[in-house]
N, C-alpha and C positions, 0 to 999 in steps of 0.2 A: 467525509469522503464516501461513506457508505451510501449516502443519498445520490451521489454521482453515478454509482454503479447499480443503484436500486437493489441493494442487498442489506441484510442485517449487519449492524456493526460488529457482531461476533465473527462474521465471515471475514471482514477485513482483518480482524485480529488473527484469525487462522492463516490468512494469506501472509501476513507479516511473520508469523511463527514458522511457516513452511518455507520462507524465502522467496515467495512469489513477488513480493515487493519489500524493499528494505525500509526500515524505519529507525528513528532514534527516539529515545524516551526522554521526556523533560523531567526535571526534578519532582514535578507534581504527579508523574506517572502517565502523562498523556503521550500519545504517539504522534510523531511528525514525519511526513512523507515528502520526498522530493517531488516537486511539480513535474519535472521531466519524466519521472517514472510513472506518475499517475496518468499523464497524457499518453505515454506509450501503452500502458495497460488498457486505457480507454480505446485506443486505436487497434489493439490486438497485436502490437509489436512486442518483441522481446525487450525487457527492461535492461538497463545498464548493469544491473547486478546479476543478470542471468548470463552464464558463460556461453 
């Protein structure tokens, strides 16, 4: 996902930690993001998780 936004992977980790985009963690520790939220963030729209 970081490559889509042209940012460092740690930036995406910070976004998830701050609630900018929601994620779930796999048993292996990887993060998974909803496609709809990624698309909304790419378009600059508020995500579903943002009140």
